[in-house]
C-alpha positions in Angstrom: 114.4 126.5 95.7 112.6 124.9 92.8 110.1 127.1 91.1 107.0 125.5 89.6 104.5 126.9 87.2 101.3 125.0 86.3 99.1 125.4 83.3 96.4 123.6 81.4 93.4 123.8 83.7 90.0 124.8 82.5 86.3 123.9 82.2 85.5 120.5 80.7 82.4 118.4 80.4 82.1 115.1 82.3 83.8 112.4 80.4 86.3 114.8 78.8 90.0 115.1 79.1 92.6 117.7 80.0 96.4 117.8 80.2 98.1 119.8 82.9 101.6 120.9 82.6 104.2 121.8 85.3 107.4 123.5 84.3 110.0 123.2 87.0 113.1 125.4 87.2 116.4 124.4 88.8 115.9 120.6 88.7 118.5 119.9 86.1 120.9 118.6 88.8 119.9 116.3 91.5 116.9 114.0 92.0 113.4 115.0 92.7 109.9 113.7 93.2 107.4 115.8 91.3 103.8 115.4 92.4 100.3 116.6 91.6 98.0 117.4 94.5 94.5 118.7 94.3 92.2 120.6 96.7 88.5 120.9 96.3 86.5 123.5 98.3 86.1 122.5 101.9 88.4 119.5 101.5 91.9 118.7 102.4 94.7 118.7 99.9 95.1 115.2 98.5 97.8 113.6 96.4 96.9 112.6 92.9 100.1 111.3 91.3 103.8 111.7 91.4 106.9 110.7 89.4 110.6 110.3 90.3 113.1 112.1 88.1 115.7 109.5 88.9 113.9 106.5 87.4 110.5 107.8 86.2 108.8 105.5 88.7 105.2 106.7 89.2 102.6 106.5 91.9 98.8 107.2 91.7 96.0 107.7 94.1 93.4 104.9 93.9 90.7 107.4 92.8 92.5 108.3 89.6 94.3 105.0 88.7 93.4 104.0 85.2 92.2 107.5 84.3 95.2 109.8 84.9 98.7 109.4 83.6 101.7 111.3 84.8 104.7 111.7 82.5 107.8 113.9 82.1 109.8 115.6 79.4 113.3 115.8 80.8 114.5 118.2 78.0 111.7 120.6 78.9 111.9 120.2 82.6 108.1 119.6 82.4 105.8 117.1 84.1 102.4 116.4 82.6 99.2 115.1 84.1 97.0 113.6 81.4 93.5 113.3 82.8 90.8 111.2 81.0 87.2 110.4 81.8 86.9 113.3 84.1 84.0 113.5 86.6 82.6 116.1 88.9 84.7 114.6 91.7 87.8 115.7 89.9 86.9 119.4 90.2 89.6 121.1 92.3 92.6 123.3 92.2 95.5 121.2 91.0 99.0 122.0 92.4 102.4 120.8 91.3 104.9 120.1 94.0 108.6 119.1 94.2 110.6 117.2 96.8 114.4 116.9 96.6 115.4 113.3 97.4 118.2 110.7 97.3 117.5 107.9 94.8 115.9 105.0 96.5 113.6 102.0 95.9 110.7 103.7 97.6 107.8 105.1 95.5 107.3 108.8 95.5 104.9 109.8 98.3 101.4 111.0 98.0 100.0 111.0 101.5 101.5 114.1 103.2 101.6 117.4 101.3 104.3 118.5 103.8 106.7 116.0 102.3 107.0 118.5 99.4 108.9 121.7 100.0 108.2 123.6 96.7 104.7 124.4 95.3 103.2 126.1 92.3 100.4 128.5 92.3 97.8 126.0 91.2 95.5 125.7 88.2 91.7 125.3 88.4 90.0 122.3 86.9 86.2 122.4 86.7 84.2 119.4 85.4 80.6 120.1 84.5 78.1 117.4 84.6 
């Protein structure tokens, strides 16, 4: 079972930036999709972005495309979510998730949280207007 620990959340003004980090244990061997999901109060959990460890292919939700960038540092087993031009709509708890996969040409999924078996505890991002 992959263990995931998120950090980097906090309070930021609208238009500001944050970088979230997700340290993943036990992914040195094998292939994984690592994703960021978020959940705002009263809303369903939604996929934000994901990256494949086999080829670093990325996928983004339409609402964050052009503002958020996902990246990974293989040596540190860490996936980052760089968030720019934040707005109040980005306020949520952000979760890191991992899915063990076989390499394929399919982009990592963002629609169904249940596709991902391992989850971190979440980190709060609050954007003040």
